[in-house]
DRENDO-1510 file (C-alpha; in Angstrom, 1 decimal, always signed):
<recs>
REC; n; res; u; v; w
REC; 1; MET; +162.3; -51.9; +76.2 .
REC; 2; ILE; +159.8; -49.7; +78.5 .
REC; 3; SER; +161.6; -46.1; +78.9 .
REC; 4; GLU; +159.3; -45.1; +82.9 .
REC; 5; PRO; +161.3; -45.9; +86.1 .
REC; 6; ASN; +160.2; -49.3; +86.9 .
REC; 7; SER; +161.0; -51.4; +89.5 .
REC; 8; ALA; +164.3; -53.0; +87.5 .
REC; 9; ASN; +166.5; -50.8; +89.1 .
REC; 10; ALA; +165.5; -51.0; +92.7 .
REC; 11; GLY; +167.6; -51.4; +95.2 .
REC; 12; SER; +170.5; -48.9; +93.7 .
REC; 13; ASN; +169.7; -45.9; +95.5 .
REC; 14; ASP; +170.4; -45.3; +98.8 .
REC; 15; ASP; +167.1; -44.8; +99.8 .
REC; 16; PRO; +165.2; -47.7; +99.3 .
REC; 17; LEU; +162.0; -46.2; +99.7 .
REC; 18; MET; +163.2; -44.2; +96.9 .
REC; 19; ASP; +162.5; -46.8; +94.6 .
REC; 20; PHE; +159.2; -47.5; +95.5 .
REC; 21; SER; +158.3; -43.9; +94.6 .
REC; 22; ASN; +160.4; -44.0; +91.1 .
REC; 23; CYS; +158.4; -46.9; +90.2 .
REC; 24; HIS; +155.2; -45.2; +91.2 .
REC; 25; VAL; +156.2; -42.2; +88.7 .
REC; 26; GLY; +156.1; -45.2; +85.9 .
REC; 27; ILE; +152.9; -46.3; +87.0 .
REC; 28; ILE; +150.9; -42.9; +87.1 .
REC; 29; ASN; +152.7; -42.3; +83.3 .
REC; 30; ASN; +150.9; -45.6; +82.5 .
REC; 31; PHE; +147.7; -45.1; +84.4 .
REC; 32; GLU; +147.4; -41.8; +82.7 .
REC; 33; ARG; +147.8; -43.7; +79.3 .
REC; 34; LEU; +144.7; -46.4; +79.8 .
REC; 35; ARG; +142.8; -43.2; +81.2 .
REC; 36; LYS; +143.5; -41.3; +78.1 .
REC; 37; LEU; +142.5; -44.7; +76.0 .
REC; 38; ALA; +139.5; -45.3; +77.9 .
REC; 39; ALA; +138.1; -41.7; +76.5 .
REC; 40; MET; +139.2; -42.1; +73.1 .
REC; 41; GLU; +136.9; -43.9; +70.4 .
REC; 42; ILE; +138.5; -47.0; +68.7 .
REC; 43; GLU; +137.7; -47.1; +65.2 .
REC; 44; ASP; +138.4; -49.7; +62.5 .
REC; 45; PRO; +140.9; -50.3; +61.9 .
REC; 46; VAL; +142.4; -49.7; +65.0 .
REC; 47; GLN; +144.3; -46.0; +64.9 .
REC; 48; PRO; +148.0; -46.9; +65.5 .
REC; 49; GLU; +148.1; -44.6; +68.6 .
REC; 50; VAL; +145.6; -46.7; +69.8 .
REC; 51; LYS; +147.8; -50.1; +68.9 .
REC; 52; GLU; +150.6; -48.5; +70.5 .
REC; 53; ALA; +149.0; -47.7; +74.2 .
REC; 54; ALA; +147.5; -50.6; +74.5 .
REC; 55; LYS; +151.0; -52.7; +73.8 .
REC; 56; LYS; +152.7; -50.4; +76.2 .
REC; 57; LEU; +150.2; -50.8; +78.6 .
REC; 58; HIS; +149.9; -54.6; +78.2 .
REC; 59; ALA; +154.1; -55.1; +78.3 .
REC; 60; PHE; +154.2; -52.7; +81.4 .
REC; 61; PHE; +151.0; -54.6; +83.9 .
REC; 62; ALA; +153.2; -57.6; +83.3 .
REC; 63; ASP; +156.4; -56.5; +83.8 .
REC; 64; VAL; +156.5; -54.1; +85.9 .
REC; 65; VAL; +153.3; -53.4; +88.3 .
REC; 66; LEU; +152.7; -57.2; +89.3 .
REC; 67; GLU; +156.7; -57.3; +90.2 .
REC; 68; HIS; +156.1; -54.2; +92.0 .
REC; 69; HIS; +153.1; -55.4; +94.5 .
REC; 70; SER; +155.1; -58.1; +94.8 .
REC; 71; GLU; +158.1; -56.2; +96.1 .
REC; 72; GLU; +155.9; -54.0; +98.0 .
REC; 73; GLU; +154.0; -56.9; +100.0 .
REC; 74; GLN; +157.3; -59.6; +100.3 .
REC; 75; GLU; +159.9; -56.4; +100.8 .
REC; 76; LEU; +158.2; -53.3; +102.4 .
REC; 77; PHE; +155.1; -54.3; +103.9 .
REC; 78; SER; +157.5; -57.5; +105.4 .
REC; 79; GLU; +159.4; -54.9; +106.8 .
REC; 80; VAL; +157.3; -52.8; +108.1 .
REC; 81; THR; +155.1; -54.9; +109.8 .
REC; 82; ASP; +158.4; -56.4; +111.7 .
REC; 83; SER; +159.0; -52.5; +113.1 .
REC; 84; ALA; +155.2; -52.6; +114.1 .
REC; 85; ARG; +155.9; -55.1; +116.3 .
REC; 86; VAL; +156.5; -52.9; +119.3 .
REC; 87; GLY; +153.0; -51.3; +119.1 .
REC; 88; GLY; +151.3; -48.1; +119.3 .
REC; 89; ASP; +148.4; -46.1; +117.7 .
REC; 90; GLU; +151.7; -45.8; +114.7 .
REC; 91; ALA; +152.3; -49.6; +114.3 .
REC; 92; THR; +148.2; -50.2; +114.3 .
REC; 93; LEU; +148.3; -47.8; +111.8 .
REC; 94; ALA; +150.7; -49.0; +109.2 .
REC; 95; LEU; +149.1; -52.8; +110.0 .
REC; 96; SER; +146.0; -51.5; +108.6 .
REC; 97; MET; +147.5; -49.4; +105.7 .
REC; 98; ILE; +149.4; -53.0; +105.0 .
REC; 99; ASP; +145.9; -54.8; +104.9 .
REC; 100; GLN; +144.2; -51.6; +103.1 .
REC; 101; LEU; +147.0; -51.4; +100.0 .
REC; 102; THR; +147.0; -55.3; +99.9 .
REC; 103; GLU; +143.5; -55.4; +99.2 .
REC; 104; GLU; +143.7; -53.1; +96.7 .
REC; 105; HIS; +146.4; -54.4; +94.6 .
REC; 106; ARG; +143.6; -58.0; +95.0 .
REC; 107; SER; +141.2; -55.9; +92.9 .
REC; 108; LEU; +143.4; -53.5; +90.7 .
REC; 109; GLU; +144.6; -57.0; +89.6 .
REC; 110; ARG; +141.2; -58.1; +89.3 .
REC; 111; GLN; +140.2; -55.0; +87.0 .
REC; 112; TRP; +143.5; -55.5; +85.3 .
REC; 113; ALA; +142.3; -59.1; +84.3 .
REC; 114; ALA; +138.5; -57.9; +83.1 .
REC; 115; ILE; +140.0; -55.4; +80.4 .
REC; 116; GLU; +143.8; -57.5; +79.9 .
REC; 117; LYS; +142.2; -59.6; +77.2 .
REC; 118; ASP; +140.9; -56.2; +75.1 .
REC; 119; ILE; +144.0; -54.3; +75.9 .
REC; 120; LYS; +145.8; -57.3; +74.5 .
REC; 121; ALA; +143.6; -57.9; +71.0 .
REC; 122; LEU; +144.4; -53.9; +70.6 .
REC; 123; SER; +148.0; -54.0; +71.0 .
REC; 124; LYS; +147.6; -56.4; +67.8 .
REC; 125; GLY; +145.2; -53.8; +65.9 .
REC; 126; LYS; +142.0; -56.2; +66.4 .
REC; 127; HIS; +139.4; -54.3; +66.8 .
REC; 128; VAL; +137.2; -54.7; +70.0 .
REC; 129; ASP; +134.9; -52.8; +72.2 .
REC; 130; LEU; +136.9; -52.1; +75.4 .
REC; 131; ASP; +134.4; -51.4; +78.4 .
REC; 132; ASN; +135.9; -47.9; +78.5 .
REC; 133; ASP; +134.3; -47.7; +82.1 .
REC; 134; ALA; +136.0; -50.3; +83.5 .
REC; 135; ALA; +139.3; -49.3; +82.1 .
REC; 136; ALA; +138.6; -45.2; +83.4 .
REC; 137; LYS; +137.6; -47.2; +86.6 .
REC; 138; LEU; +140.8; -49.2; +86.9 .
REC; 139; ALA; +143.5; -46.0; +85.8 .
REC; 140; ASN; +141.5; -43.4; +88.3 .
REC; 141; GLU; +141.4; -46.0; +91.3 .
REC; 142; TYR; +145.2; -47.2; +90.6 .
REC; 143; LEU; +146.1; -43.4; +90.4 .
REC; 144; ALA; +144.5; -42.8; +93.7 .
REC; 145; HIS; +146.0; -46.3; +95.0 .
REC; 146; ALA; +149.7; -44.6; +94.4 .
REC; 147; ASN; +148.9; -41.2; +96.0 .
REC; 148; PHE; +147.6; -42.9; +98.9 .
REC; 149; GLU; +151.0; -44.9; +98.9 .
REC; 150; GLU; +153.1; -41.9; +98.7 .
REC; 151; GLN; +151.5; -39.1; +100.6 .
REC; 152; ALA; +150.4; -41.3; +103.3 .
REC; 153; PHE; +152.0; -44.5; +103.5 .
REC; 154; LEU; +155.8; -44.4; +102.7 .
REC; 155; PRO; +156.1; -41.6; +104.9 .
REC; 156; LEU; +154.7; -43.4; +108.0 .
REC; 157; ALA; +156.8; -46.3; +106.7 .
REC; 158; ALA; +160.2; -44.4; +106.8 .
REC; 159; LYS; +159.1; -42.7; +109.9 .
REC; 160; MET; +158.6; -46.6; +111.1 .
REC; 161; LEU; +161.6; -48.3; +109.7 .
REC; 162; GLY; +163.9; -45.5; +110.7 .
REC; 163; GLU; +168.0; -46.1; +109.6 .
REC; 164; ARG; +168.2; -49.9; +110.6 .
REC; 165; GLY; +164.9; -50.8; +109.0 .
REC; 166; LEU; +165.8; -48.8; +105.5 .
REC; 167; SER; +169.1; -50.3; +105.3 .
REC; 168; SER; +167.5; -53.7; +105.6 .
REC; 169; LEU; +164.8; -53.0; +102.7 .
REC; 170; GLY; +167.6; -51.8; +101.2 .
REC; 171; LEU; +169.4; -55.0; +101.5 .
REC; 172; SER; +166.3; -57.5; +100.2 .
REC; 173; LEU; +165.6; -55.4; +97.5 .
REC; 174; HIS; +169.5; -55.4; +96.4 .
REC; 175; MET; +169.0; -59.2; +96.6 .
REC; 176; ARG; +165.9; -59.8; +95.0 .
REC; 177; HIS; +167.8; -57.9; +92.0 .
REC; 178; ASN; +171.5; -59.4; +91.7 .
REC; 179; ASP; +172.1; -62.5; +91.2 .
REC; 180; VAL; +173.7; -63.0; +94.8 .
REC; 181; SER; +175.1; -66.4; +95.0 .
REC; 182; ILE; +175.5; -67.7; +98.8 .
REC; 183; PRO; +177.9; -70.7; +99.5 .
REC; 184; ASN; +176.0; -73.8; +101.1 .
REC; 185; TYR; +177.8; -74.6; +104.0 .
REC; 186; ILE; +177.7; -78.6; +105.6 .
</recs>
């Protein structure tokens, strides 16, 4: 089990944007791990620390990063887009940021797909020639992506959403992460 903060307990906070920030802590830690892995000389047999790092990275991307992207796009970006309907310069900026961040998600996912097979092999102790440049590029771009979200997008989102939008976002995250049964009525 991954011990870093992740989106598994999203919706448990009074500030739903803090849930996204908390997830970024784990993401940053893991992409720093990828950056270190990319700088290592991988030996044959694979060093135990390489195997362990690759194992954590593979599980983290599959279990946390993809879900985090989905939550941002389906919950956070949707709420901000709804708030942007009033128009204005902030709305235009927010919508532009959402487009940029969504494009970055797809790019980062493609970059991961290009090295995932090697990371998975390393996690099993199989020697491969990891494309260190591609791994370092992914790590650096993901770290820049997370920093942009933290420094620029989340503060703007908080300002735009206000109390009502934050409450709505918190509810949608809560429902996403908890088994909420809603009876059907005819």
